VOGU-3710 file (C-alpha; in Angstrom, 3 decimals, decimal comma):
1> mfdsiddwli> -199,668/39,976/74,050  -197,620/38,905/71,039  -195,894/35,908/72,544  -196,495/33,273/69,893  -195,839/33,074/66,182  -199,577/32,721/65,577  -200,197/36,238/66,860  -197,555/37,655/64,523  -198,943/35,643/61,601  -202,400/37,111/62,140
11> iavvagilfy> -200,940/40,613/62,279  -198,978/39,971/59,071  -202,097/38,746/57,252  -204,132/41,753/58,372  -201,311/44,120/57,355  -201,039/42,388/53,995  -204,740/42,808/53,345  -204,553/46,475/54,314  -201,521/47,206/52,143  -202,245/45,052/49,092
21> gsskipqlah> -205,984/44,600/49,154  -207,805/41,322/49,008  -207,458/40,991/45,226  -203,642/40,946/45,308  -203,264/38,316/48,054  -203,806/35,273/45,757  -201,294/36,686/43,269  -198,741/37,176/46,037  -199,305/33,639/47,326  -198,890/32,246/43,815
31> slgrsmgefk> -195,641/34,167/43,324  -194,350/33,032/46,704  -195,143/29,395/45,884  -193,343/29,637/42,555  -190,317/31,236/44,184  -190,141/28,518/46,815  -190,362/25,847/44,118  -187,523/27,424/42,144  -185,415/27,645/45,298  -185,999/23,976/46,126
41> rgrleverel> -185,133/22,896/42,575  -181,933/24,932/42,669  -180,969/23,535/46,050  -181,534/19,954/44,893  -179,468/20,589/41,770  -176,558/21,914/43,828  -176,800/18,955/46,219  -176,700/16,525/43,263  -173,639/18,266/41,836  -171,856/18,145/45,191
51> kaeqaaaasn> -172,608/14,439/45,620  -171,351/13,733/42,090  -168,131/15,641/42,778  -167,641/13,829/46,090  -168,205/10,465/44,409  -165,724/11,361/41,666  -163,170/12,491/44,236  -163,673/9,313/46,261  -163,202/7,099/43,207  -160,028/8,982/42,178
61> aptaagrsp> -158,501/9,041/45,674  -157,293/5,379/45,799  -155,761/5,685/42,330  -153,812/8,806/43,257  -152,714/7,344/46,610  -151,437/4,137/45,010  -149,005/5,901/42,669  -145,410/6,698/43,562  -144,027/10,077/42,549
//
């Protein structure tokens, strides 16, 4: 009966309407959208920092390898 994700999505929407009422659903969707946007921005920022650190490490690696102790 509940084999696909579509069935569960319909049940979740109906449960959400029952628990929160139809007036709260747009507010919840707005909050969820904002949260997802913040998460994506944070993830991109971390990825940029990692790439910058990797580039810095790659540019310093030949210099450190060329030196004799």
